[in-house]
C-alpha positions, 0 to 999 in steps of 0.5 A: 580327398579323393573319389574312392574317399568320398564314396567310402566316408558314407558308409564308416560308422561314428559311433565305434568304441576305441578297443584294441588286440587284447580287449574283450569285446561284445559283437551283436550281429543281425542274423536273418532266419526265413522271415525273421530278423533276430540279435546274436551276440559273440563275446570273446577276445580281439586277436587281430586287427587288419586294414584301414577305411572301409575294409578295416576287420577284426577277429574275435576268440572265445572258448566255447563248450568243451573247450572249442575255440571259436574265431569270427572275423568281422568287418567293422563298418559291416550293416551286419554288425549292428554293436560293438561294446568293449567289455574288458581292456587286455593288457598285451605286448602284441598287435596279432595274439595268434599264439592263443590258439595253441593255449588252453585253459589258464594259459590262455587268459590275458591280464585285465587293466 
């Protein structure tokens, strides 16, 4: 184990669920507004997972009001991310689901286990 791995291991989270592309997740994020902190929830489908170690990140896509797609990328080990909860397990055959950006409505659905 080199020096970088030793330093990074202190900041790695261990209480994360196993999730992959196609899974529906609920991410709770800590938001600071002026002098108040609150928890905001972002729920959607994981369309990609990138990186490794402390730099591991994942992108979540949800359809907001008026059929507007919203994507957010989170660092898994960030102190802003309070918790990650897997809601559903999707059945997909790709690791990157960027094709969902072009689809709307029922065509954007993913089969659930």
